[in-house]
C-alpha positions in Angstrom: -14.2 -15.6 39.5 -14.5 -15.5 43.5 -15.0 -11.7 44.4 -12.8 -11.4 47.0 -10.9 -8.0 48.6 -7.6 -7.2 50.2 -8.4 -5.6 53.8 -5.3 -6.4 55.9 -2.0 -6.4 54.7 0.6 -6.5 56.8 4.1 -5.7 56.5 7.4 -6.0 58.2 8.8 -7.6 61.4 6.1 -5.1 63.8 3.1 -5.1 61.1 0.8 -2.2 60.9 -2.8 -2.4 59.0 -2.7 -0.9 55.8 -5.3 0.7 53.8 -8.2 -1.4 52.1 -7.2 -2.1 49.1 -9.0 -3.8 45.7 -8.1 -7.3 44.2 -7.8 -8.5 40.8 -9.3 -11.4 39.8 -6.9 -13.2 38.1 -8.7 -15.3 35.0 -7.2 -18.7 34.2 -7.6 -21.2 32.1 -7.2 -25.1 34.0 -5.3 -27.1 31.1 -7.7 -30.7 30.9 -5.3 -33.5 32.1 -2.0 -32.4 31.6 -0.5 -35.6 32.7 -0.9 -38.9 31.6 -0.3 -41.4 33.3 0.1 -45.3 32.8 -2.7 -47.5 33.4 -0.6 -49.3 36.3 -0.5 -46.2 37.7 -2.3 -43.5 40.1 -1.7 -40.5 42.0 -2.4 -40.9 46.0 -2.3 -37.4 47.9 -0.3 -35.3 45.3 2.3 -33.6 47.9 5.4 -32.0 45.4 5.3 -30.4 42.1 8.4 -29.2 39.9 9.8 -28.3 36.5 13.2 -28.5 35.3 14.8 -26.7 32.5 13.3 -28.8 29.5 9.5 -28.4 31.0 9.5 -31.7 32.3 7.1 -32.2 35.1 8.2 -34.1 38.7 5.2 -35.2 40.4 5.9 -36.6 44.2 2.4 -38.8 44.9 1.3 -40.2 47.9 0.9 -43.5 46.0 2.2 -46.4 45.6 1.3 -47.4 49.1 2.3 -50.6 51.1 1.5 -51.8 54.7 -0.9 -51.1 57.4 -4.0 -48.6 56.5 -2.2 -46.5 59.4 1.5 -45.2 59.2 1.8 -47.2 55.6 4.7 -46.0 53.1 3.3 -43.7 50.9 6.0 -42.0 48.4 6.1 -42.2 44.5 8.2 -39.8 42.3 7.2 -39.6 38.8 8.8 -37.9 35.6 6.5 -36.6 32.9 7.5 -34.7 29.5 6.9 -31.4 28.7 3.6 -32.5 26.5 2.7 -34.3 29.7 3.8 -38.1 29.0 4.9 -40.3 31.1 8.2 -41.0 31.0 9.9 -43.1 34.3 8.9 -43.4 38.0 12.6 -42.8 39.8 13.4 -44.5 42.8 11.2 -47.1 42.9 11.7 -49.1 46.4 14.3 -46.5 47.7 14.7 -46.7 51.4 13.9 -43.5 52.0 10.8 -43.2 50.8 8.2 -43.2 53.5 5.3 -40.1 53.3 6.1 -37.7 50.6 6.3 -33.9 51.0 8.1 -31.9 48.2 10.2 -32.3 45.0 12.0 -29.8 43.6 14.6 -29.2 40.8 17.9 -26.9 41.1 19.7 -24.9 38.4 21.6 -27.8 37.0 18.5 -29.8 37.1 19.2 -31.7 40.2 15.9 -33.3 41.8 15.6 -32.7 45.5 13.2 -34.9 47.6 11.7 -34.3 50.7 10.2 -36.8 52.8 8.2 -36.0 55.9 7.9 -39.9 56.9 11.6 -40.8 57.0 12.6 -37.4 58.1 15.1 -37.3 54.7 15.9 -34.9 51.9 17.7 -36.4 49.3 19.7 -34.6 46.5 19.4 -37.1 43.2 21.4 -36.3 40.2 18.9 -35.4 36.8 19.8 -39.3 35.8 18.0 -40.3 39.3 20.3 -41.3 41.4 21.3 -40.5 45.0 24.0 -38.1 45.7 23.6 -36.6 48.8 21.6 -37.5 52.1 20.4 -35.5 54.5 19.1 -36.5 57.6 18.6 -40.2 58.9 15.5 -43.2 58.6 14.4 -44.4 62.0 16.1 -48.0 62.4 13.3 -51.0 61.7 15.2 -53.5 64.0 14.2 -51.8 67.0 11.5 -49.2 68.4 12.5 -45.7 68.0 10.9 -43.2 69.4 8.5 -41.2 67.1 8.1 -37.5 68.7 4.1 -37.8 69.4 4.8 -41.1 71.1 3.4 -40.0 74.8 0.4 -38.3 73.0 0.1 -41.4 71.3 1.3 -43.9 73.1 -1.3 -42.1 76.1 -4.7 -42.5 74.2 -3.8 -46.0 72.9 -3.4 -47.0 77.0 -6.6 -44.8 77.9 -8.6 -46.7 75.9 -7.3 -50.1 76.6 -8.4 -49.5 80.0 -5.1 -49.0 81.3 -4.8 -46.6 84.5 -2.3 -44.0 83.0 -1.3 -40.0 84.0 -1.0 -38.4 80.3 2.1 -35.4 80.9 1.2 -32.4 80.7 0.4 -30.1 77.3 0.1 -33.7 75.7 1.1 -32.9 72.4 4.2 -34.0 69.3 6.0 -31.3 70.7 6.0 -31.6 74.1 9.0 -31.9 74.9 10.3 -28.9 72.8 12.4 -31.1 70.2 16.7 -30.0 71.0 17.3 -28.9 67.6 20.7 -30.6 65.9 22.2 -30.3 63.0 22.0 -33.0 59.8 19.0 -34.5 61.7 15.2 -33.5 60.7 11.6 -33.8 62.6 9.5 -34.4 59.8 10.8 -31.5 57.1 8.6 -30.1 54.6 10.8 -28.1 51.9 14.2 -26.8 50.3 15.5 -24.1 47.9 18.9 -22.5 46.9 20.7 -18.9 46.7 22.6 -17.7 44.2 25.9 -19.4 46.0 24.2 -22.7 46.2 23.7 -22.6 49.6 20.9 -25.1 50.7 17.8 -23.8 52.4 15.6 -26.9 54.5 12.3 -25.8 56.4 12.2 -28.4 58.9 9.3 -28.6 59.6 5.9 -30.0 61.7 7.8 -30.7 64.9 11.4 -28.6 64.9 10.2 -25.3 63.7 13.5 -23.7 62.3 15.6 -23.8 59.1 18.4 -25.1 58.9 21.1 -24.3 56.1 24.0 -26.5 54.3 26.4 -24.7 51.9 27.4 -25.4 48.1 29.6 -28.5 48.9 26.6 -30.1 51.0 27.9 -29.3 54.6 25.4 -28.1 57.6 26.4 -24.7 58.8 23.5 -23.1 61.0 20.1 -23.4 61.4 17.8 -20.7 63.0 14.1 -20.0 64.8 12.1 -22.0 67.2 8.4 -22.6 68.0 6.8 -19.3 68.8 4.9 -16.8 67.1 7.4 -13.8 68.1 9.8 -12.6 65.1 11.9 -15.6 63.6 9.9 -18.1 65.6 7.7 -21.0 63.7 4.5 -22.7 63.7 5.5 -25.4 61.1 7.5 -23.4 58.7 5.7 -25.6 56.0 7.5 -23.8 52.6 10.6 -22.2 51.1 11.7 -20.0 48.3 14.8 -17.7 47.6 14.8 -14.4 45.7 17.8 -13.2 43.5 18.7 -10.9 46.4 19.2 -14.0 48.2 16.1 -13.2 51.0 15.1 -16.4 52.3 10.7 -16.6 52.2 10.0 -18.5 54.6 5.9 -19.8 54.8 5.4 -19.8 58.2 2.0 -21.4 57.9 0.7 -21.7 61.9 1.4 -17.5 62.4 -0.5 -17.2 59.0 2.2 -15.0 58.0 5.8 -15.0 55.3 8.5 -14.0 57.2 11.8 -13.5 54.8 15.3 -13.8 56.1 18.6 -12.9 55.0 21.2 -15.8 54.3 23.1 -15.4 57.9 18.9 -15.6 59.5 18.3 -12.1 60.2 14.8 -11.0 60.1 14.7 -8.6 57.1 10.6 -8.0 57.1 7.4 -10.2 57.2 3.5 -10.0 55.5 0.4 -11.1 55.9 -2.1 -12.3 52.9 -5.5 -11.0 54.9 -8.5 -11.9 52.2 -12.3 -12.8 53.4 -13.8 -15.8 52.6 -16.5 -15.6 49.1 -19.5 -17.1 50.3 -19.3 -19.0 46.7 -17.5 -22.3 46.7 -17.8 -25.0 49.1 -14.4 -26.7 51.0 -13.9 -30.3 50.0 -12.9 -31.2 53.4 -12.7 -30.1 57.0 -14.3 -27.1 58.8 -14.9 -24.0 57.3 -13.6 -20.9 59.6 -13.4 -17.8 57.7 -13.3 -15.8 61.2 -9.8 -17.4 61.5 -6.9 -15.4 62.2 -4.2 -18.3 63.1 -3.1 -21.6 62.6 -2.4 -23.8 59.5 -6.5 -23.5 58.4 -7.1 -19.8 58.6 -7.4 -18.2 55.3 -4.3 -17.3 54.1 -2.1 -19.1 56.3 0.3 -19.9 53.5 1.0 -23.7 52.5 3.0 -23.2 49.9 5.4 -20.7 47.9 7.1 -20.4 44.5 8.9 -18.0 43.4 9.4 -17.4 39.5 12.7 -17.1 37.4 14.4 -14.3 36.0 15.5 -10.9 37.6 11.8 -9.3 38.8 10.2 -12.6 40.4 6.8 -12.7 41.9 5.3 -14.7 44.3 3.1 -17.4 44.6 1.4 -18.3 47.8 -1.7 -21.4 48.0 -3.5 -22.0 50.9 -5.4 -24.8 52.5 -8.4 -22.9 53.4 -10.0 -22.2 51.6 -8.4 -23.3 48.8 -6.5 -20.2 46.4 -3.5 -19.4 45.1 -2.4 -15.4 45.6 -0.2 -13.8 43.4 1.9 -11.4 45.8 5.1 -9.2 44.8 8.0 -10.0 47.5 7.4 -7.0 49.1 4.0 -8.4 50.3 1.9 -6.6 48.0 -1.1 -8.6 46.8 -1.3 -8.7 43.2 -4.2 -11.1 42.9 -6.4 -14.1 43.6 -6.9 -17.3 41.5 -9.7 -19.6 42.0 -11.3 -20.8 44.9 -12.6 -23.8 46.6 -14.5 -27.1 44.7 -14.0 -30.8 43.4 -13.8 -29.5 39.3 -11.8 -28.4 36.8 -10.2 -24.9 38.2 -11.2 -25.2 41.6 -8.5 -27.0 44.5 -8.8 -29.0 47.5 -5.6 -28.0 49.9 -3.2 -26.6 47.5 0.2 -28.4 48.8 2.6 -27.7 46.0 3.1 -25.3 43.4 5.8 -24.9 40.2 5.6 -21.5 38.3 8.1 -21.8 35.3 6.8 -18.5 34.4 4.6 -15.5 35.6 1.7 -17.0 33.1 2.2 -20.8 33.9 1.6 -22.7 37.4 1.3 -25.9 38.4 -1.0 -26.7 41.2 -1.0 -30.0 43.3 -3.7 -31.0 45.6 -3.7 -33.2 48.9 -7.4 -33.8 49.1 -8.4 -33.8 45.0 -5.4 -36.3 44.4 -5.0 -33.2 41.1 -2.6 -31.9 39.1 -3.6 -28.6 37.3 -1.7 -26.9 35.1 -3.1 -23.5 34.8 -2.5 -20.4 32.0 -2.9 -16.7 32.9 -5.9 -15.5 30.5 -5.9 -11.8 29.4 -6.1 -8.4 31.8 -6.9 -9.0 35.3 -10.5 -7.6 36.2 -10.4 -6.0 39.7 -13.4 -6.2 42.0 -13.7 -2.6 43.7 -14.5 -2.7 47.2 
């Protein structure tokens, strides 16, 4: 286990530094091969994981890829029973499948999938049939301008020797997209409140939260691109507390923001834990000094809130790939693991399922692993 210390915890919309604290090192066991795949099915980058009321595990993987190596279709939804036995593939060849991002299960065991590539979020019933459709996939019959067309095409033309004048601020968010009801631009996650309202984090380009009521009617959205209170830079995950507080993983701004159901900002907090010198990241550059951006230590990539009246929040990051156990007020309760390719180590934590405080499921993009973690004993505290 790695020794890490809490040096800064930001709470409230006007976050202020807190006194340095010690961080419990949370001991755990990672179960070997918790899911059994058939011989002809393979995990790709594992984007989403969820557990239903029966203990069945749902994995949304960038597997079953078809097409060219660049912009291939890559999405496959698989279900396993509570013993890890493979049960079925859900929605094989579904029109919405393009680039898997998240799967969630609601209180009625409906299956919700978020596909970043098709800009669609679907509600499937427990039998795996589509009930609600949010968003729309770009048509194959003609060229639909993707959000990064100007930046991509200008580079391609320049490399081909064509004299061009690329636009200023040449990136996928230029021009800043206009938000439209019922339309997504690379969505990332979904969660629900006690009244059955759905909340969508949207996402890589739109930088907002969308809301639909219990009838599936779009009712509101809030947020815009930026770093101010209530703004977002890659809202990547979302969770709702028993008090209907909406927690949003504002990854690019390296913070979690908390809202009421109307979109009013209640508070925010930042996880700031120095990076241990042990362990080696499995992909990308190690930048322990970063204080903002998606690759900064503690930038929230995945959120999961445990069930019941007294939940805790589990948060995962891309770098250095650790799991943080946090109270709903933002107090750091402990840290699991660190980077690596082996059992009990992580490579780009992208989703967390937490059927209880002592059982959490982790899925990773770089390692292509699903890990089931079981907490062990009393946490050890590393004093500063």
